[in-house]
N, C-alpha and C positions, 0 to 999 in steps of 0.2 A: 707793566711787563719790563723785567729787564732785558737791555738790546742783546745779551750774550744769552738770555734762556731758551730751551730748545721748542720748538713750536710742536703742541700737540693737536693731531687731527683726530676728528670722529671717525670709530670704526665703519667701514664701508660692507652690508650684506649683499654678497655675489648669489643670484639666484641661479639655480640649477634646473635648467630643461630635461627634465626625464623624458626616456625613450618611453611610448605607451606600450603595454604589453596585454593580451588576452589570453584566456581558454575557450577551447572549443570541446564539447564532450558529448559522448553518446554513453549509452548503458543497455547491456545485452536484454534486458526486459525491465518493463516497467510495472509489471505484474507478476510476482513471484508468491510459493508456497510458504510457510514459514519453515525455517532450516534450509531452504535452498540459497546458494550464492549468486551474486551478480557481480557483472563484471563493468566498469567503469573505462573507458578509453578514452584518453585525452590528448589534446594537443596544445601545446603552447607556443606563443608566436610574439614577435615584436615589430613595431611598425615602422619600416625605413623609407627613404624616399620613392624606392619603388615598391611600396606595399607590405604587406604582412609576409615575413620569413620564420623560418621555424627558429626555436631558441633552444639550443642545444646544449647540453651539460649544465641545466640549472638543475636547483633543489627545491623542494617544497613540500608541502604537506598535506595531507586530506583527512578531514571529518567527515562524518555521516549523522545525520538526524533528522527529525521533524523541524526545527528551526534554530536558531542560533543559539539559543538558552539549554537545548539539550542536543549533546554532540556526543560521538564515539569517537575513538583515535581510530582511523583505519591504517594509517602508514606515513612514512615519507617516502619521496620519489626523486629520482632523478632523471631528466630527459635523455634519452637517445638523441643521434645526430639528427634526426629528422623532427626533432622537438616534442617528441609522444613518450607517453608511458601507459600502460593498462596496471589495474588494481583489481583482485577480487575480494569481496567482502561478504558475508553472512548477517544481514540486519535482522535483529530482533523485532524491528518496529517500521514503520513506514517511514520514510525521510527522502534527504536528497544528498548528495558528495558534495559538499564544501571545498573547496580547492583554493590554495593560494601559495604564493611563491616566495620564496625567501631571495630578497636583494640586499641584505646586511652587507654585502662585501662590494655593491657596485651602489654608488649615490644616483648615478645617471641612469639606471633602471628601474622603471615605476613597479612596486612590488603590488601586481596583479593579482585579481582574487575570482572567482568564478563559481558556479553552481551548476549541478548536473540537473534534467528532467526527475520530477519526483517518482520513487519506487514504492508501489503498495506492497505491504506485507499481510498476506491473507492467512489466519489461522483458521485451523481444521474445525469442523463442524459436524456433526453426525447424529442422525435419530437411531437411537437405541432401542424404541420399541414403538410400533404401532398398530392399533388395531380399528376396526370398523365393523359394528355390527347394529342389526335393526332391533329396537326397543319394543316392549310390549305395547308402546301406544303408536308405533308406526315409523317413529323416526328412525333414522341412521345416527348413532351415537359413536364418535370419533374420538381418539385419545392418543396419546402417545408422549414420549420423552426425547428429549434433545440434550446433548453433550456438546462440550466445545473444551476437548481433551487437553487443549496447546496453552490453557490457563489464564487466558482473557474470556471474558463473555461479553456481548453487545447491551449498550445500556437499555434497550430495548428489543427483545426477541420476537418477530413477529413470524409467525405461522401460517403459511396459506393451506387450507383443506382445499383439495382440487377433488372431482370426479371425471370418469370417461365412461362412454358407454360401450366403447372397443379397446380400452386400456392403450390406445395411440393418442387420438384428441383429447386434450385436458383442457379444463377450465375452472378457475377458483370459484368455490362456492362461498367461503366466507374467510377472513382473515382474523385469528386470534392471537392473543400474547401468552408467551409460556411465562412461567415464574418459577422458582426454586418451590420445591413441594416436600423436600426431606430426601428424596431418593434419586432426584435430578429436577431437571426444569422441564414441568410437565405443562401439557396444555390439551382441551377438550372442546368439542363441540357438538350439540345436536342440531341436525339437519331434516328439514321437511322435504323428503326425497322420497319419494315411492317407489321408484322404477329400480330395475336390476342395474347395478352397475358398480365400475371399478373405483377405488377413493386411495388416495396418497395424501402424506403430508410434504409441504417444500418450505424449506428456507433459502432466501435469495442471499447472494453474494453481496458484499459492500466492497469499500475501501479496506477494511481489516479483516474480513471473514470469509470463507469459503461457502459455496454453496451448499446444500445437503437435499436429497430427496428421501421418502421413507421406502420400505417396501409397499408394494399394491397389495391390497384386498379387495375381493369381490364379496358384494352384497346381494342378496337375491332380493327381488322386487319385493314387495308387503303383499301379504295375502290379498287384500283389498284391490290392489293393482293387478295382480295375478288372476284373480276371479274376474274384473272388469275386461282383461285382455283374452279372456277363455270363450 
């Protein structure tokens, strides 16, 4: 190297200790019917030597969906002086709020993320027909139709056929699967029940659908059962 040549130094990487941030959130309900709104209430904080304190005047975005790959944009937010914000959203499917803080203008602040509790969206279900009558063989024949008017259907439509001696205390006699029959999702069952009783059909709620109960039908005792009791 020539004695008059300038000395060249290697670039030095300078690390930045970012300030941790966090989200805490609550939702107004974890179970809603299809078409109902849900409110998410959020607090954004940064960590200091004295503990976690509100992060005021910071912006970010909120998504909603069942996972990271299926999300809808809920909107952007700016935190209030106490580090909080709220947003209303009407989801079309179950999922959770995904929260992200924008720190692009502050390299010393960590770009925190967070998620809310899962919100289950229950679509409507209803029985459009149900009958129960005694057949010539003495059995009770029950049949009906169940509909899902909000556009989705369960993968399996399990319908419980129940009976009650007084119309108050019910027990399940059998469970049958409804399937598309041209005019709706139909189901049927033949029951070896000889006594007088009330009958109904029940569909249980799950994570995506509301419960449904049919009209109640009274079926008199069979002729043989009635004569035995006389």
